N, C-alpha and C positions, 0 to 999 in steps of 0.2 A: 337897171335901165332895160327896157324892153322895146322891141320894134313890133308894132301892131299893124297888121295889114287889113285895110278895108277891102272887101271883095264882093260887095253887093250895093246896088243903088237903092235898095229898099230901106225905108225908115222903120226898122223893126227892133225888137228887144227880145230875141229868142236865142239863148246861148246853146241850145241843143240841136240846131239845124246845120252846123258846119259853116255858116256864113258869119261875117263880121260887118255890121253896119257902122256908119259914122258915130251914131249914138253909143253903140256898144264899145267902140274903140275909145271914145272919150271917157266913158265910165271906167273901162279897164285902166286907162292911163291915170285916172284920178284916184285909183285904189291905193296908190303909194306915193311917196314924195320924190321918187326917182324921176329923172328927166327922160321920160318915154318919148318915142318917135312914132307918129302915125303916118303910114304910107298908104297909097292907093294902088291896087293891083292894076297892071297894064290893061287888063280886059275891060276896065271901066272908062278908058279914054273915050272922050266924046259923049259920055253918058251924063245924065242929069240926076243929081241927088236932091230930092225935095224933102225937107224936114217938116215935121208936124209937132204939135205940142201934146200929142196923145201918148207918147212913150215916156 
């Protein structure tokens, strides 16, 4: 089981930039069958995450 922290509002798929998007967090959580937890960094409070179908 892992805790994955989303720390960007950008909808991106770039594992080399030190940021974790919602999409990246979901992909990481789906890599195994463990019950992973996705959390949102406090710095994102009040922010908007807009998802696209491009990634």
